[in-house]
N, CA and C atoms as a LAMMPS dump frame, in Angstrom:
ITEM: TIMESTEP
0
ITEM: NUMBER OF ATOMS
285
ITEM: BOX BOUNDS ff ff ff
-5.0000000000000000e+02 5.0000000000000000e+02
-5.0000000000000000e+02 5.0000000000000000e+02
-5.0000000000000000e+02 5.0000000000000000e+02
ITEM: ATOMS id mol type element x y z
1 1 1 N 69.798 -195.056 -92.397
2 1 2 C 70.179 -196.428 -91.31
3 1 3 C 71.803 -195.887 -90.559
4 2 1 N 71.833 -195.596 -89.359
5 2 2 C 72.84 -195.346 -88.982
6 2 3 C 72.79 -196.655 -87.743
7 3 1 N 74.599 -197.335 -87.87
8 3 2 C 74.583 -197.984 -87.295
9 3 3 C 75.752 -197.521 -86.104
10 4 1 N 75.008 -197.617 -84.86
11 4 2 C 76.364 -196.706 -84.303
12 4 3 C 76.895 -198.192 -83.282
13 5 1 N 78.368 -197.697 -82.794
14 5 2 C 79.474 -198.637 -83.121
15 5 3 C 79.925 -198.576 -81.349
16 6 1 N 80.132 -199.55 -80.151
17 6 2 C 80.795 -198.721 -79.661
18 6 3 C 82.688 -198.511 -79.399
19 7 1 N 82.87 -197.898 -78.756
20 7 2 C 84.549 -197.745 -78.978
21 7 3 C 85.022 -198.962 -78.921
22 8 1 N 84.898 -199.415 -78.771
23 8 2 C 85.832 -200.812 -78.851
24 8 3 C 85.621 -201.868 -80.03
25 9 1 N 83.935 -201.738 -80.172
26 9 2 C 83.904 -202.27 -81.041
27 9 3 C 84.639 -201.58 -82.331
28 10 1 N 84.292 -199.69 -82.781
29 10 2 C 85.145 -199.432 -83.48
30 10 3 C 86.642 -199.196 -83.586
31 11 1 N 87.541 -200.18 -82.825
32 11 2 C 88.842 -200.03 -82.459
33 11 3 C 89.002 -201.737 -83.526
34 12 1 N 88.458 -202.533 -83.157
35 12 2 C 87.797 -203.379 -83.264
36 12 3 C 87.9 -203.983 -84.724
37 13 1 N 87.127 -203.242 -85.378
38 13 2 C 87.155 -202.985 -86.726
39 13 3 C 88.162 -202.489 -87.242
40 14 1 N 88.781 -201.072 -86.994
41 14 2 C 89.931 -200.612 -87.331
42 14 3 C 90.943 -201.395 -87.461
43 15 1 N 91.004 -202.008 -86.496
44 15 2 C 92.176 -203.365 -86.712
45 15 3 C 92.27 -204.127 -87.354
46 16 1 N 91.006 -204.978 -87.131
47 16 2 C 90.486 -205.689 -88.184
48 16 3 C 91.201 -205.199 -89.772
49 17 1 N 90.88 -204.042 -90.541
50 17 2 C 91.046 -203.725 -91.502
51 17 3 C 92.195 -202.911 -91.734
52 18 1 N 92.636 -202.847 -90.393
53 18 2 C 94.604 -202.603 -90.952
54 18 3 C 95.182 -203.336 -91.268
55 19 1 N 94.517 -205.034 -90.569
56 19 2 C 95.092 -206.553 -90.821
57 19 3 C 94.879 -206.473 -92.028
58 20 1 N 94.168 -206.65 -92.599
59 20 2 C 93.335 -207.12 -93.969
60 20 3 C 94.246 -205.788 -95.373
61 21 1 N 94.398 -204.499 -94.557
62 21 2 C 95.117 -203.887 -95.401
63 21 3 C 97.024 -203.817 -95.684
64 22 1 N 97.356 -204.617 -94.37
65 22 2 C 98.725 -204.795 -94.589
66 22 3 C 99.253 -206.224 -95.29
67 23 1 N 98.476 -207.026 -94.677
68 23 2 C 98.307 -208.507 -95.577
69 23 3 C 98.437 -207.916 -96.763
70 24 1 N 97.468 -207.302 -97.508
71 24 2 C 97.164 -207.162 -99.356
72 24 3 C 98.537 -206.328 -99.464
73 25 1 N 99.216 -205.154 -98.845
74 25 2 C 100.392 -204.952 -99.202
75 25 3 C 101.896 -205.619 -99.088
76 26 1 N 101.308 -206.535 -98.253
77 26 2 C 103.005 -207.527 -98.195
78 26 3 C 102.552 -208.239 -99.105
79 27 1 N 101.495 -208.462 -99.655
80 27 2 C 101.296 -209.59 -101.087
81 27 3 C 101.546 -208.611 -102.212
82 28 1 N 101.226 -207.717 -102.282
83 28 2 C 102.42 -207.005 -103.331
84 28 3 C 103.542 -206.816 -103.203
85 29 1 N 104.316 -206.618 -102.226
86 29 2 C 105.281 -206.449 -102.375
87 29 3 C 106.071 -207.523 -102.537
88 30 1 N 105.918 -209.288 -101.951
89 30 2 C 106.225 -210.117 -102.607
90 30 3 C 106.072 -210.39 -103.889
91 31 1 N 105.159 -210.502 -104.679
92 31 2 C 105.101 -210.603 -105.943
93 31 3 C 105.655 -209.872 -106.665
94 32 1 N 106.282 -208.177 -106.281
95 32 2 C 106.963 -207.242 -107.438
96 32 3 C 108.673 -208.056 -106.64
97 33 1 N 109.097 -208.798 -105.519
98 33 2 C 109.962 -209.65 -105.995
99 33 3 C 109.839 -211.129 -106.432
100 34 1 N 108.94 -211.608 -106.128
101 34 2 C 108.937 -212.509 -107.4
102 34 3 C 109.259 -212.384 -109.216
103 35 1 N 108.828 -211.465 -109.253
104 35 2 C 109.255 -210.324 -111.051
105 35 3 C 110.855 -209.743 -111.181
106 36 1 N 111.311 -210.109 -110.224
107 36 2 C 112.636 -209.791 -110.166
108 36 3 C 113.561 -210.775 -110.785
109 37 1 N 114.285 -210.158 -112.094
110 37 2 C 114.619 -211.656 -112.728
111 37 3 C 116.194 -211.341 -112.133
112 38 1 N 116.758 -210.129 -111.766
113 38 2 C 117.879 -209.995 -110.838
114 38 3 C 118.191 -209.687 -109.904
115 39 1 N 119.455 -210.718 -108.821
116 39 2 C 119.125 -210.199 -107.585
117 39 3 C 120.429 -210.133 -107.004
118 40 1 N 120.779 -209.928 -106.041
119 40 2 C 121.862 -209.283 -105.19
120 40 3 C 122.461 -210.618 -104.801
121 41 1 N 123.611 -211.13 -104.61
122 41 2 C 124.097 -212.424 -104.228
123 41 3 C 123.609 -212.907 -103.131
124 42 1 N 123.154 -211.838 -102.12
125 42 2 C 122.575 -212.371 -100.637
126 42 3 C 121.008 -212.878 -101.322
127 43 1 N 120.489 -212.348 -102.142
128 43 2 C 118.912 -212.612 -102.159
129 43 3 C 118.893 -213.702 -103.266
130 44 1 N 119.794 -214.181 -104.198
131 44 2 C 119.945 -215.092 -105.086
132 44 3 C 120.265 -216.017 -104.068
133 45 1 N 121.323 -215.943 -103.66
134 45 2 C 121.138 -216.98 -102.418
135 45 3 C 119.777 -217.79 -101.713
136 46 1 N 119.47 -216.882 -101.081
137 46 2 C 117.886 -217.178 -100.964
138 46 3 C 116.883 -217.665 -101.592
139 47 1 N 117.054 -217.163 -102.87
140 47 2 C 116.578 -217.81 -103.885
141 47 3 C 116.485 -219.42 -104.131
142 48 1 N 117.626 -219.53 -104.262
143 48 2 C 117.951 -220.308 -104.597
144 48 3 C 117.868 -221.64 -103.217
145 49 1 N 118.422 -221.231 -102.49
146 49 2 C 118.071 -221.944 -101.072
147 49 3 C 119.489 -222.834 -100.81
148 50 1 N 120.57 -221.652 -101.105
149 50 2 C 122.066 -222.21 -100.904
150 50 3 C 122.92 -221.129 -100.357
151 51 1 N 123.624 -221.212 -99.538
152 51 2 C 124.716 -220.276 -98.573
153 51 3 C 125.094 -219.264 -99.653
154 52 1 N 126.035 -218.456 -99.542
155 52 2 C 126.104 -217.05 -100.551
156 52 3 C 127.083 -217.54 -100.784
157 53 1 N 128.397 -218.816 -100.252
158 53 2 C 129.579 -219.316 -100.597
159 53 3 C 129.561 -220.46 -101.554
160 54 1 N 128.237 -221.272 -101.377
161 54 2 C 127.814 -222.195 -102.113
162 54 3 C 127.499 -221.129 -103.719
163 55 1 N 126.894 -220.238 -103.857
164 55 2 C 126.408 -219.621 -105.315
165 55 3 C 127.796 -218.868 -106.013
166 56 1 N 128.979 -218.125 -104.946
167 56 2 C 130.23 -218.103 -105.425
168 56 3 C 130.897 -219.318 -105.759
169 57 1 N 130.579 -220.534 -105.497
170 57 2 C 131.645 -221.641 -105.973
171 57 3 C 130.992 -221.779 -107.536
172 58 1 N 129.229 -221.893 -107.343
173 58 2 C 128.716 -221.538 -109.015
174 58 3 C 129.586 -220.996 -109.818
175 59 1 N 129.31 -219.78 -110.066
176 59 2 C 129.973 -218.753 -110.098
177 59 3 C 131.146 -219.558 -110.353
178 60 1 N 132.201 -219.903 -109.935
179 60 2 C 133.198 -220.16 -109.921
180 60 3 C 133.641 -221.539 -111.221
181 61 1 N 132.413 -222.253 -110.88
182 61 2 C 132.603 -223.39 -112.043
183 61 3 C 131.864 -222.95 -113.354
184 62 1 N 130.957 -221.499 -113.6
185 62 2 C 130.553 -221.496 -114.57
186 62 3 C 129.239 -220.841 -114.705
187 63 1 N 128.888 -220.613 -113.55
188 63 2 C 127.308 -220.057 -113.56
189 63 3 C 126.98 -218.852 -113.873
190 64 1 N 126.603 -218.24 -114.659
191 64 2 C 126.202 -217.103 -115.044
192 64 3 C 125.674 -215.814 -114.425
193 65 1 N 126.669 -214.597 -114.238
194 65 2 C 126.415 -213.222 -113.303
195 65 3 C 126.956 -212.349 -113.901
196 66 1 N 125.473 -211.364 -114.296
197 66 2 C 125.817 -210.177 -114.902
198 66 3 C 126.783 -208.701 -113.606
199 67 1 N 127.691 -208.388 -114.336
200 67 2 C 128.366 -207.359 -113.472
201 67 3 C 128.198 -205.604 -114.285
202 68 1 N 127.345 -204.82 -113.343
203 68 2 C 126.823 -203.713 -113.638
204 68 3 C 127.657 -202.894 -113.015
205 69 1 N 128.374 -201.708 -113.643
206 69 2 C 129.281 -200.81 -112.697
207 69 3 C 129.894 -201.9 -111.549
208 70 1 N 130.446 -202.624 -111.748
209 70 2 C 131.182 -203.39 -110.842
210 70 3 C 130.346 -203.994 -109.636
211 71 1 N 129.399 -204.257 -109.815
212 71 2 C 128.178 -204.936 -108.656
213 71 3 C 128.09 -206.5 -109.461
214 72 1 N 127.444 -207.349 -108.734
215 72 2 C 127.488 -208.55 -109.461
216 72 3 C 125.745 -208.681 -109.238
217 73 1 N 124.923 -209.332 -110.51
218 73 2 C 123.863 -209.56 -110.03
219 73 3 C 123.659 -210.598 -110.935
220 74 1 N 122.587 -211.402 -110.199
221 74 2 C 122.241 -212.629 -110.355
222 74 3 C 121.01 -213.533 -111.137
223 75 1 N 121.219 -213.979 -112.125
224 75 2 C 119.759 -213.98 -113.201
225 75 3 C 119.208 -215.142 -112.728
226 76 1 N 117.534 -215.193 -112.133
227 76 2 C 117.068 -216.522 -111.94
228 76 3 C 117.058 -217.777 -112.749
229 77 1 N 116.319 -216.977 -113.905
230 77 2 C 116.417 -217.953 -115.406
231 77 3 C 117.934 -218.136 -115.568
232 78 1 N 118.724 -217.771 -116.166
233 78 2 C 120.112 -217.943 -116.457
234 78 3 C 120.54 -219.575 -115.888
235 79 1 N 120.113 -218.656 -114.217
236 79 2 C 121.342 -219.766 -113.316
237 79 3 C 120.447 -221.018 -113.093
238 80 1 N 118.926 -221.16 -113.249
239 80 2 C 118.359 -221.877 -113.075
240 80 3 C 118.726 -222.693 -114.632
241 81 1 N 118.659 -222.32 -115.591
242 81 2 C 119.15 -223.007 -116.863
243 81 3 C 120.275 -223.775 -116.785
244 82 1 N 121.304 -222.808 -116.217
245 82 2 C 122.757 -223.522 -116.591
246 82 3 C 122.805 -224.651 -115.066
247 83 1 N 121.965 -224.943 -113.938
248 83 2 C 122.29 -225.602 -112.926
249 83 3 C 121.375 -226.778 -113.777
250 84 1 N 119.927 -226.431 -115.198
251 84 2 C 119.443 -227.769 -115.567
252 84 3 C 120.889 -228.485 -116.339
253 85 1 N 121.304 -227.436 -116.704
254 85 2 C 121.845 -227.46 -118.056
255 85 3 C 123.285 -228.704 -117.289
256 86 1 N 123.688 -228.646 -116.117
257 86 2 C 124.917 -229.379 -115.002
258 86 3 C 124.099 -231.112 -114.662
259 87 1 N 123.1 -230.664 -114.699
260 87 2 C 122.302 -232.113 -114.292
261 87 3 C 123.389 -233.613 -114.452
262 88 1 N 123.265 -234.292 -113.372
263 88 2 C 123.462 -235.744 -113.914
264 88 3 C 122.372 -236.394 -113.728
265 89 1 N 122.679 -237.741 -114.201
266 89 2 C 121.587 -238.851 -113.542
267 89 3 C 121.923 -239.814 -112.292
268 90 1 N 121.255 -240.406 -111.898
269 90 2 C 121.362 -240.523 -110.554
270 90 3 C 122.556 -241.608 -110.755
271 91 1 N 122.59 -242.493 -111.893
272 91 2 C 123.325 -243.542 -112.152
273 91 3 C 125.251 -243.079 -111.967
274 92 1 N 125.15 -242.182 -112.654
275 92 2 C 126.096 -241.49 -113.229
276 92 3 C 127.306 -240.921 -111.638
277 93 1 N 126.264 -240.121 -110.876
278 93 2 C 126.716 -239.491 -109.539
279 93 3 C 128.089 -240.32 -109.318
280 94 1 N 128.285 -241.573 -108.797
281 94 2 C 129.202 -242.825 -108.3
282 94 3 C 130.148 -242.274 -109.016
283 95 1 N 130.211 -242.263 -110.521
284 95 2 C 131.723 -242.781 -111.174
285 95 3 C 132.548 -241.307 -110.863
């Protein structure tokens, strides 16, 4: 059984398939980025939802940073743990 599609339907089907494949490839890239344990300064700031200057302030305050060949790399788990270790209860903030 052969199905004959008009040229317009073929193009629409092709576009739909390309959209599905692009979405799948983008999801794979997102997953691989999620799995990266260490990030650049800019990416780490984006990950934590702060500015790069805030990230620098955290490092000055003692947040962990790895230096490899002169480049700083920021670990998601170590910084998350550092932040958790520096939490204060809401009734202590004002003091």
